[in-house]
C-alpha positions in Angstrom: 10.5 7.2 -12.5 7.6 8.4 -10.4 7.6 12.2 -10.2 5.6 12.4 -6.9 6.5 9.7 -4.5 3.6 8.6 -2.2 4.7 7.7 1.3 3.7 7.5 5.0 5.4 8.1 8.3 6.6 5.5 10.7 4.3 6.7 13.5 1.1 6.3 11.4 -1.0 3.2 12.0 -1.5 0.3 9.5 -5.1 1.2 8.6 -4.0 4.7 7.5 -1.1 3.3 5.5 -3.5 0.8 3.8 -5.9 3.7 2.9 -3.0 5.5 1.2 -2.1 2.3 -0.7 -5.7 1.7 -1.7 -6.3 5.3 -2.8 -3.2 5.4 -4.9 -3.4 1.8 -6.2 0.1 1.0 -5.0 1.5 -2.2 -3.6 4.6 -0.8 -1.8 4.7 2.3 0.3 8.0 4.1 1.4 8.0 4.8 5.2 9.7 8.0 6.4 10.8 9.2 9.8 10.1 12.6 11.2 13.0 14.1 9.3 11.7 12.6 6.0 14.5 10.1 5.9 13.5 6.7 4.3 13.4 4.1 7.1 11.6 1.3 5.4 9.2 0.0 2.7 5.8 -1.4 3.5 4.5 -4.0 1.1 1.3 -5.9 0.8 3.2 -9.0 1.9 4.2 -7.2 5.1 0.6 -6.3 5.7 -0.6 -9.9 5.1 1.5 -11.1 8.1 -0.3 -8.8 10.6 -3.7 -7.8 9.2 -6.9 -9.8 9.4 -7.8 -11.9 6.4 -10.9 -9.7 5.8 -8.8 -6.4 5.9 -6.1 -7.9 3.6 -8.7 -9.2 1.1 -10.4 -5.8 0.9 -7.2 -3.9 0.5 -5.9 -6.3 -2.2 -9.2 -6.0 -4.2 -9.1 -2.2 -4.0 -5.4 -1.9 -4.9 -5.7 -4.4 -7.8 -8.8 -2.9 -9.4 -7.0 -1.1 -12.2 -5.0 -4.2 -13.1 -8.0 -6.3 -14.0 -9.4 -3.8 -16.4 -6.6 -4.3 -18.9 -6.6 -8.1 -18.8 -8.5 -10.3 -21.2 -10.7 -13.0 -19.6 -9.9 -16.5 -20.8 
C-alpha cells in the first residue's frame, strides 16, 4: 500500500492535476473536497474525454516514461 497518497482538490484545474500525475508518474489521482474527504478519482481515461489530443499525448508520454525502461524491445 502507498504510504503517502498523492491527491488533488476538486477546485483545482485539469492542467494542475495533470502536472501532479506527470510529476509522480501516476495514472489515477484521488480528488478531495475542502475537508479532505474523497469525492472522486481522476484517471487518464477521464482526461482523454476532455483534453486536447496534444495535451493527452504529452501527459501519457511523461507518465509512462518509467514503464518503458523495464521492458525489452522485441
